[in-house]
C-alpha positions as CSV (number, residue, x, y, z in Angstrom):
1,M,92.6,81.9,90.6
2,V,92.3,80.8,94.2
3,K,93.9,82.5,97.2
4,H,96.1,80.2,99.3
5,E,97.4,81.2,102.7
6,T,99.7,78.2,102.9
7,I,101.8,76.6,100.1
8,P,99.5,74.1,98.3
9,M,100.4,70.6,96.9
10,D,100.0,71.8,93.3
11,T,101.9,72.5,90.2
12,G,101.9,75.7,88.2
13,L,102.6,79.4,88.1
14,F,101.4,81.4,91.1
15,W,101.6,85.0,92.2
16,Y,103.3,85.4,95.7
17,F,102.0,88.5,97.6
18,E,104.7,89.3,100.2
19,K,104.3,91.7,103.1
20,G,105.9,95.1,102.4
21,K,106.2,94.6,98.6
22,E,104.3,96.8,96.1
23,S,103.8,94.1,93.5
24,P,103.5,90.3,93.6
25,E,106.3,88.0,92.5
26,P,105.7,85.1,90.1
27,V,106.7,81.8,91.6
28,Y,106.5,78.2,90.3
29,L,105.2,75.2,92.3
30,D,106.0,71.6,91.3
31,E,104.3,69.1,93.6
32,N,106.4,66.1,92.3
33,K,109.9,67.6,92.2
34,H,109.7,70.0,95.2
35,P,106.5,69.4,97.2
36,K,105.0,72.4,99.1
37,T,108.0,74.6,98.1
38,M,107.8,77.7,95.8
39,K,110.6,78.5,93.4
40,G,111.2,82.1,92.3
41,F,112.5,83.0,88.9
42,N,115.8,84.2,90.6
43,S,116.3,80.5,91.7
44,R,115.3,81.1,95.3
45,R,113.4,78.3,97.0
46,Q,111.0,78.9,99.9
47,D,108.9,76.4,101.9
48,W,107.2,78.9,104.3
49,M,105.0,82.1,104.3
50,R,104.5,84.7,106.9
51,D,101.2,85.7,108.4
52,G,99.3,87.9,105.9
53,E,101.2,86.6,102.9
54,Y,99.4,84.5,100.3
55,L,99.6,82.9,96.8
56,L,97.1,83.4,94.0
57,G,96.9,80.6,91.4
58,P,97.6,78.6,89.5
59,Q,97.6,80.8,86.6
60,I,95.7,79.1,83.6
61,P,97.9,78.9,80.5
62,P,96.6,80.9,77.6
63,S,95.0,79.2,74.5
64,A,97.1,78.9,71.4
65,V,96.4,81.5,68.7
């Protein structure tokens, strides 16, 4: 996974590392539907990040078993 200090133009599942939080939050990016905006699984949309915050991703889907 790649570290992004700004919201990339990409699609997929990312991990959002927010200042002051103990664990990262999973967020979804969709470059076609909501460019440069991350969507949390609580329906929150955010198009900015503070200094020191970052995204890791995209998470590669697992292989079928």
